[in-house]
ZAMARGU-4260 file (C-alpha; in steps of 0.2 Angstrom, whole numbers, plus 5000, padded with zeros to 4 digits):
<rodrens>
0) 5000/5000/5000 | 5014/5012/5005 | 5021/5010/4987 | 5006/5019/4980 | 5000/5032/4992
5) 4984/5042/4988 | 4985/5061/4987 | 4976/5070/5001 | 4966/5080/4988 | 4957/5070/4975
10) 4959/5085/4962 | 4977/5082/4963 | 4974/5066/4953 | 4969/5077/4938 | 4987/5083/4935
15) 4991/5066/4927 | 4975/5064/4917 | 4972/5068/4899 | 4962/5085/4896 | 4946/5075/4891
20) 4946/5064/4906 | 4951/5078/4917 | 4936/5088/4912 | 4925/5073/4915 | 4932/5070/4932
25) 4929/5089/4936 | 4911/5088/4930 | 4908/5072/4941 | 4915/5081/4956 | 4905/5096/4952
30) 4889/5086/4952 | 4894/5077/4968 | 4896/5094/4976 | 4879/5100/4970 | 4870/5084/4976
35) 4878/5086/4993 | 4872/5104/4993 | 4854/5098/4989 | 4855/5085/5003 | 4860/5099/5015
40) 4845/5110/5009 | 4833/5095/5011 | 4839/5084/5025 | 4832/5066/5025 | 4822/5060/5040
</rodrens>
């Protein structure tokens, strides 16, 4: 495990990705953040 440590910041992974894949990953992260904000506005019982 120590031979392949994960970066503390997920966005740091984008540095080694192709531009197309980087854009896709950023879009997914944006959607996840939006979903988290929606959950915050409408808490589940």
